[in-house]
C-alpha positions in Angstrom: 30.8 39.1 40.0 29.7 36.3 37.7 26.3 34.9 38.5 24.6 31.6 37.7 21.8 32.6 35.3 18.3 31.4 35.9 17.0 28.9 33.4 13.2 28.9 33.1 13.3 25.2 32.0 14.2 24.3 35.6 11.7 24.7 38.4 12.5 26.9 41.4 13.0 23.9 43.7 15.3 22.2 41.2 17.3 25.5 40.8 17.7 25.7 44.6 18.8 22.1 44.8 21.3 22.7 42.0 22.7 25.7 43.8 22.9 23.7 47.1 24.7 20.8 45.5 27.1 23.1 43.7 27.8 25.2 46.8 28.4 22.2 49.1 30.7 20.5 46.5 32.8 23.5 45.8 33.0 24.5 49.4 34.1 21.0 50.5 36.7 20.7 47.7 38.3 24.0 48.6 37.9 23.7 52.4 41.7 23.1 53.0 42.4 26.5 51.6 39.7 28.0 53.8 41.1 26.4 56.9 44.6 27.7 56.1 43.2 31.2 55.4 41.3 31.3 58.7 44.3 30.0 60.7 46.4 32.7 59.1 43.9 35.4 59.8 43.6 34.4 63.5 47.4 34.0 63.8 47.7 30.6 65.3 51.0 28.8 65.6 50.4 26.9 62.3 51.0 30.0 60.2 54.3 31.3 61.6 56.3 30.1 58.6 54.2 31.0 55.6 51.4 29.7 53.4 52.9 26.3 52.3 54.3 25.4 55.7 50.9 25.9 57.3 49.6 22.9 55.3 52.5 20.8 56.6 52.1 21.9 60.2 48.3 21.3 60.2 48.9 17.8 58.8 51.7 17.0 61.3 49.9 18.2 64.4 46.3 17.2 63.6 46.2 14.8 60.6 44.4 14.9 57.3 40.9 15.4 58.6 41.9 18.8 60.1 41.7 20.3 56.6 38.0 19.9 56.8 37.4 21.4 60.2 34.2 23.5 60.3 33.2 22.3 56.8 29.9 20.9 58.0 29.0 24.3 59.6 30.1 26.2 56.5 27.9 24.0 54.3 25.0 24.3 56.7 25.3 28.0 56.5 25.0 28.1 52.7 21.3 27.5 52.5 20.0 30.1 55.0 22.6 32.6 53.7 21.7 32.1 50.0 18.0 32.2 50.7 18.1 35.4 52.8 20.6 37.0 50.3 18.5 36.2 47.3 15.2 37.4 48.8 16.8 40.6 50.2 18.5 41.3 46.9 15.2 41.0 45.0 13.4 43.3 47.3 16.2 46.0 47.2 16.5 45.8 43.4 12.8 46.4 43.0 13.1 49.6 45.1 15.9 50.9 42.8 14.4 50.0 39.4 13.3 52.8 37.0 10.0 53.0 35.1 11.3 50.4 32.5 12.3 47.9 35.1 16.1 48.5 34.6 18.8 49.1 37.2 22.3 50.6 36.8 25.4 48.4 37.5 26.3 50.7 40.4 22.9 50.3 42.1 22.9 46.6 41.4 26.3 46.3 43.3 24.9 48.4 46.2 21.8 46.2 46.3 24.1 43.1 46.4 26.2 44.6 49.1 23.1 45.4 51.3 21.6 42.0 50.7 24.9 40.4 51.7 25.0 42.4 54.9 21.5 41.3 55.8 22.3 37.6 55.1 25.6 37.8 56.9 24.2 39.3 60.1 21.3 36.8 60.3 23.7 33.9 59.9 26.6 35.4 61.9 26.5 33.0 64.9 27.1 30.1 62.4 30.2 32.0 61.2 31.5 32.4 64.7 31.0 28.7 65.3 32.8 27.9 62.1 35.8 30.0 63.2 35.9 28.4 66.6 35.8 24.8 65.1 38.6 25.6 62.6 40.9 27.2 65.2 40.6 24.4 67.8 42.7 21.3 67.7 41.1 18.1 66.3 43.0 16.1 68.9 42.0 18.2 71.9 38.7 19.9 70.9 36.8 22.4 73.0 33.6 21.9 70.9 32.0 18.7 69.7 30.1 20.3 66.8 27.9 23.2 65.7 25.2 22.9 68.3 27.6 22.3 71.1 29.8 25.3 70.0 26.7 27.6 69.9 25.5 26.5 73.3 29.0 26.6 74.9 29.7 30.1 73.6 26.4 31.4 74.7 26.6 29.8 78.2 30.3 30.7 78.9 30.6 34.1 77.2 27.1 35.4 76.7 24.9 36.0 73.7 27.0 39.0 72.6 29.9 36.7 71.9 28.0 35.2 69.1 27.9 38.6 67.4 31.4 39.7 68.3 32.9 41.6 65.3 29.6 41.7 63.4 30.0 45.5 62.9 33.0 44.7 60.6 30.6 42.9 58.3 28.9 46.2 57.6 32.1 48.2 57.4 33.8 45.6 55.2 30.9 45.7 52.7 31.9 49.2 51.6 35.3 48.2 50.1 33.9 44.9 48.9 31.1 46.6 46.9 33.6 49.2 45.7 35.8 46.4 44.3 32.8 44.8 42.5 31.8 48.2 41.1 35.3 48.9 39.7 35.2 45.5 37.8 31.6 46.0 36.6 32.2 49.5 35.1 35.3 48.2 33.3 33.8 45.0 31.8 33.1 46.5 28.4 36.6 48.0 28.3 38.1 44.6 29.0 36.2 42.7 26.5 35.2 45.6 24.2 31.5 44.5 24.1 28.4 44.9 26.3 28.3 42.8 29.5 25.0 41.3 28.2 26.8 39.7 25.3 29.6 38.0 27.3 30.3 34.3 26.9 30.3 31.9 29.9 34.1 31.9 29.8 34.2 35.7 29.9 31.6 35.8 32.6 33.7 33.3 34.6 36.9 35.4 34.3 34.9 38.5 35.3 33.6 36.7 38.4 37.1 35.7 39.4 38.5 39.1 38.9 35.7 40.8 40.8 36.0 38.4 43.7 39.8 38.9 43.8 39.6 42.7 43.8 36.7 42.9 46.2 38.0 40.4 48.7 41.5 42.0 48.7 40.0 45.4 49.5 37.9 44.1 52.3 40.3 41.5 53.7 41.7 43.6 56.6 38.2 43.9 58.0 37.7 40.1 57.7 41.0 39.4 59.3 40.1 41.5 62.4 36.6 40.0 62.4 38.1 36.4 62.5 40.4 37.4 65.4 37.5 38.8 67.3 35.4 35.6 66.7 38.3 33.4 67.8 39.5 35.3 71.0 38.0 33.9 74.2 39.1 34.1 77.8 37.7 30.6 78.5 39.6 28.8 75.7 43.3 27.6 75.7 45.7 30.3 74.5 42.7 32.7 74.5 41.3 31.0 71.4 44.6 31.1 69.4 44.5 34.8 68.4 48.1 36.2 68.1 47.2 39.5 69.7 45.0 40.4 72.7 42.6 43.3 72.4 39.5 44.9 73.9 37.5 45.9 70.8 37.5 46.5 67.0 39.7 49.7 67.1 42.1 48.2 69.6 42.4 45.0 67.5 43.5 47.0 64.5 45.9 48.9 66.6 47.4 45.8 68.3 47.8 43.9 65.0 49.6 46.8 63.3 51.7 47.4 66.3 52.8 43.8 66.7 53.2 42.7 63.1 52.8 45.7 60.8 50.1 46.8 58.4 50.6 44.0 55.9 49.7 41.4 58.6 46.1 42.6 58.1 46.3 40.6 54.8 47.5 37.4 56.4 45.8 34.5 54.6 45.2 36.5 51.4 47.4 34.1 49.4 45.2 31.1 50.3 42.1 33.1 49.6 43.2 34.2 46.1 44.4 30.7 45.3 40.9 29.4 46.2 39.0 31.7 43.9 39.6 30.0 40.6 39.0 26.4 41.7 36.0 27.5 43.9 34.2 29.3 41.1 35.2 26.7 38.5 33.8 23.8 40.6 30.7 25.9 41.5 29.9 26.6 37.9 30.7 23.1 36.6 28.8 21.2 39.4 25.9 23.6 39.0 25.8 23.0 35.2 26.0 19.2 35.6 23.2 19.3 38.2 21.1 21.4 35.9 21.7 19.0 33.0 20.3 16.2 35.2 17.2 18.3 35.9 16.7 19.2 32.3 16.9 15.5 31.3 14.4 14.6 33.9 12.1 17.4 32.7 12.4 16.1 29.1 14.3 18.9 27.5 17.5 17.1 26.5 18.4 13.6 25.3 21.1 12.9 27.9 22.2 14.2 31.3 25.7 14.4 29.8 24.8 16.7 26.9 22.8 19.8 26.2 21.5 18.4 22.9 17.7 19.2 22.8 15.2 16.5 22.7 13.6 16.3 19.2 10.3 18.1 18.9 10.5 19.7 22.3 9.8 23.5 22.5 12.7 24.8 24.6 10.9 28.1 25.3 8.2 26.4 27.4 8.5 26.2 31.2 8.4 22.8 33.0 4.7 23.1 33.9 3.8 24.2 30.3 5.8 21.3 28.8 4.1 18.8 31.0 0.7 20.2 29.9 1.6 19.9 26.3 2.9 16.4 26.7 -0.3 15.4 28.6 -2.4 16.9 25.8 -0.5 15.0 23.1 -0.8 11.7 24.9 -4.6 12.2 25.4 -5.0 13.1 21.7 -3.0 10.1 20.5 -5.0 7.9 22.8 -8.3 9.2 21.4 -7.2 8.8 17.8 -6.2 5.2 18.4 -9.6 4.2 19.9 -11.6 4.1 16.6 -8.8 2.0 14.9 -9.1 -0.5 17.8 -12.8 -0.7 17.4 -12.6 -1.4 13.6 
């Protein structure tokens, strides 16, 4: 998938802040599609009449704010997930590099998949809490927020309930990585040029295509995982899941028996519709945040433009640029002193 490339003119903390702002903004803007997707996967009464009618029913039953259920948890999960994913990815990539420090696209995809598994498992309880908050009714909630949801699930259902369905994260990573790899190995065929020479627009299209293919292949595993996260004997209507099951295999069996194989892709429409605006907002908000940082660091003349500041070496890092500017100020100050004495 397309990635936001590291700019050495921005410090590590600024880059992390830009990613955080971009992630929260894009996640919040596309949250209604996420809510519809999760409700469709779990199989609540909202989704009985299709994708568009789900929006109408959610609004009628719970009001406008229902479209942002669980958004605070989803945004809170972004930072630890991204931090763990990035650090794990770097460590795994270093293990697979050759003598020249290069890594093949296939191994890079595998490294990304493994890093994603590690990050997902470590933040899994937050995903369970998000699912529970999305599925519950705003007007008759069982949980008051993230902390209350985590405490209530642990107290009423045990610690294992916070990791129910976690094995599907590992299994689902296989088709997800396969989908990414299929896109990666065909990038040069699509654009007829090496992937290193792709423009931002081409990179964006590749990211959307890769996300669409990978998520479609792994979607049945995510659907079953959401049902397992939602189902609970202590909640009204057993948590809202449309089938009742005893485990992963039984859940697959019950879903197929009750609604057919295609029901494993319930919510896929909302998920695919979300891809373009999500990535578009992610990239655009990241770029704007980066422009603000570049302006503050003295590289560009305005936070609304990438026009370089006159006389500024764009190849210098932020620390190096500050040293150069400090040296020039001191030199100008010393050269002015004799003139003042005269």
